[in-house]
C-alpha positions in Angstrom: -4.6 83.4 -76.1 -6.1 80.9 -78.5 -4.4 77.8 -79.8 -3.2 79.4 -83.0 -1.5 82.3 -81.2 0.1 79.9 -78.8 1.6 77.9 -81.7 2.9 81.0 -83.4 4.5 82.2 -80.2 6.1 78.8 -79.6 7.5 78.7 -83.2 8.9 82.2 -82.9 10.5 81.3 -79.5 12.1 78.2 -81.1 13.4 80.2 -84.0 15.0 82.7 -81.7 16.6 80.0 -79.6 18.0 78.3 -82.7 19.5 81.6 -84.0 21.3 82.2 -80.7 22.6 78.7 -80.5 23.9 78.9 -84.1 25.6 82.2 -83.4 27.3 80.8 -80.3 28.4 77.7 -82.3 29.8 79.8 -85.1 31.9 81.9 -82.6 33.5 78.7 -81.3 34.6 77.4 -84.7 37.1 78.3 -87.4 37.6 77.1 -91.0 40.1 74.3 -91.4 41.5 73.5 -94.8 42.3 69.9 -95.8 40.1 68.0 -93.4 36.8 67.8 -95.3 35.7 64.5 -96.8 34.1 64.3 -100.2 30.7 65.9 -100.2 31.1 67.3 -96.6 32.9 70.7 -97.2 31.3 73.7 -95.6 31.4 76.2 -98.5 33.2 77.1 -101.7 36.6 75.8 -102.5 39.7 78.0 -102.2 40.6 77.4 -105.8 37.2 78.5 -107.0 36.3 75.1 -108.6 32.8 75.3 -107.0 30.9 77.7 -104.8 28.7 75.6 -102.6 28.8 73.4 -99.6 28.8 69.6 -100.1 30.5 69.8 -103.5 34.0 68.5 -102.6 34.8 65.6 -104.9 37.8 64.1 -103.0 38.6 63.5 -99.3 41.1 65.9 -97.6 41.7 68.2 -100.4 43.7 71.3 -99.4 41.3 73.5 -101.3 38.3 72.4 -99.3 37.5 73.5 -95.8 35.2 72.6 -92.9 34.4 74.4 -89.7 36.0 72.8 -86.7 36.2 73.7 -83.0 38.7 76.5 -82.3 42.2 75.2 -81.6 41.7 71.8 -83.1 42.4 72.3 -86.8 46.1 71.6 -86.8 45.6 68.7 -84.3 43.5 66.9 -86.8 46.0 67.6 -89.6 44.5 70.6 -91.2 45.7 74.1 -92.0 44.2 77.4 -90.9 45.0 79.2 -94.1 44.1 78.4 -97.7 46.8 77.1 -100.0 48.3 79.7 -102.3 46.5 80.1 -105.7 
């Protein structure tokens, strides 16, 4: 195996390991509303005011959510469900 093939194999192995780790991490988390700081939300807002991560404009808005470890959302003052529209 030449050096180029070895580098490609190492890169592919690293990508596979990263995808597995991400899947396990996602399985151990849940969305938590009302705990994201401005600019640190994990996706679109519940109200539809924006559609991307990192666009929250105020801290702890009930429309914004962030992934947290399962079972910890309410302990940190968040809600597991989005507010009514």
